C-alpha positions in Angstrom: 228.4 137.3 92.1 231.5 137.6 94.4 234.7 135.7 94.3 234.6 132.1 93.3 230.8 131.9 93.0 229.8 129.9 90.1 226.3 130.4 88.5 224.6 127.2 87.7 221.4 127.7 85.7 219.0 124.9 86.4 215.6 123.9 84.7 213.2 120.9 84.9 215.6 118.7 82.8 218.9 119.7 84.5 217.7 119.5 88.0 218.1 115.7 88.4 219.7 113.4 90.8 223.1 113.6 88.9 223.2 117.3 89.2 222.1 117.2 92.9 225.0 114.9 93.7 227.4 116.9 91.9 226.3 120.0 93.8 226.7 118.2 97.0 230.1 116.8 95.9 231.3 120.4 95.0 231.3 121.1 98.6 229.9 124.6 98.3 226.4 124.0 97.5 225.3 126.9 99.8 227.6 129.5 98.2 226.9 128.7 94.6 224.5 130.9 92.8 221.7 128.7 91.4 219.5 130.3 88.8 216.3 128.4 88.1 215.1 128.8 84.6 211.3 129.4 84.1 209.7 126.1 82.9 208.2 126.2 79.5 204.3 125.6 79.9 204.1 123.4 76.9 207.0 121.2 78.0 205.5 121.0 81.4 202.1 119.9 79.9 203.9 117.3 77.8 205.7 116.0 80.7 202.6 115.6 82.8 200.8 113.9 79.7 203.7 111.5 79.4 203.7 110.5 83.0 199.9 109.8 82.8 200.3 107.7 79.7 203.3 105.8 81.0 201.4 104.8 84.4 201.5 101.1 85.0 198.8 101.1 87.6 195.7 103.0 88.7 197.5 104.2 91.8 200.3 105.6 89.8 198.0 107.2 87.3 195.8 108.8 89.8 198.5 109.4 92.5 197.0 107.1 95.2 196.2 109.4 98.0 196.0 113.1 97.1 197.9 113.9 100.2 201.5 114.8 100.2 203.5 113.7 103.1 206.1 115.7 104.8 209.2 113.8 105.6 209.1 115.2 109.1 205.6 113.6 109.6 206.9 110.1 108.5 209.6 109.3 110.8 210.4 105.6 111.7 207.7 104.4 109.1 209.3 102.0 106.6 208.5 102.5 102.9 209.8 101.7 99.6 211.5 104.6 97.7 210.5 104.0 94.1 211.6 107.4 92.4 212.4 110.9 92.9 211.9 114.4 91.3 213.4 117.7 92.2 211.8 121.1 92.8 212.9 124.5 93.4 212.2 125.4 97.0 210.2 128.4 97.8 211.7 129.1 101.2 213.5 132.2 100.9 216.8 132.8 103.2 218.1 130.5 106.0 220.6 127.8 105.4 218.2 125.3 103.6 218.8 123.9 100.2 217.5 125.8 97.1 215.6 122.6 96.0 213.9 119.7 97.6 213.0 116.0 96.9 209.6 114.9 95.8 210.0 111.1 96.6 207.6 108.6 95.1 207.1 105.9 97.8 205.1 102.7 98.4 203.9 102.3 102.1 204.4 99.0 103.9 200.8 98.3 102.7 201.8 98.9 99.1 199.9 102.2 98.7 201.5 104.9 96.4 202.2 108.1 98.1 204.3 111.3 97.6 206.7 112.4 100.4 208.5 115.6 100.1 211.7 116.6 102.0 214.3 119.3 102.1 216.5 117.7 104.8 220.0 117.8 103.3 221.2 114.4 104.6 217.9 112.7 103.1 218.3 114.8 99.8 221.9 113.9 99.4 221.2 110.2 100.0 218.1 110.1 97.8 220.1 111.8 95.0 223.1 109.3 95.2 220.5 106.3 95.3 218.7 107.5 92.2 221.9 108.5 90.4 223.4 105.1 91.1 220.3 103.1 90.1 219.7 101.8 93.5 216.1 102.2 93.5 213.6 101.0 94.5 215.0 100.7 98.0 213.4 99.8 101.4 214.3 102.7 103.8 212.8 104.9 106.6 213.3 108.4 107.9 215.0 108.6 111.3 215.7 111.5 113.6 219.3 112.3 114.8 219.9 113.5 118.3 219.1 117.1 119.0 221.8 119.6 118.1 222.9 122.2 120.5 220.7 124.9 118.7 217.6 122.4 119.4 217.1 121.1 115.9 216.4 117.4 115.4 218.1 116.5 112.0 216.4 113.9 109.7 218.3 111.1 108.1 217.6 108.0 105.9 218.3 104.5 107.1 217.6 101.0 105.7 214.4 99.5 106.8 213.5 95.8 107.2 210.1 94.7 106.2 
């Protein structure tokens, strides 16, 4: 590690919305050395079992549609954000975040779905919303104007429905 780099060890329990907010708040999320601890198989199995046992509907238990939606493919479609989990990104290099959001949503028709995104502005806002207890929230993903480099950044906005 060089200079002022701070090593942050993350595991399934510490990679939560509060931690994500603090990483953004630090202002140097990209320069920090994030070390992801290997998940304990027994703890992972226990967490999955508890999630199943705590389900309050058939859709929640069985996950609704088995398809995972990419945030980029769900632009301008309103939904209710009901929860979020965090996963280590497997994309190596670049300027992307070292983790991404696994968003639990309900479509406008009430169907339970899972939406994933690594867009920094969305990740930051979803983490803040979850950390503050502002979920569920009616939102939609929007595209910002193209950057000079040709990117179309994604953002999160309130939705009326």
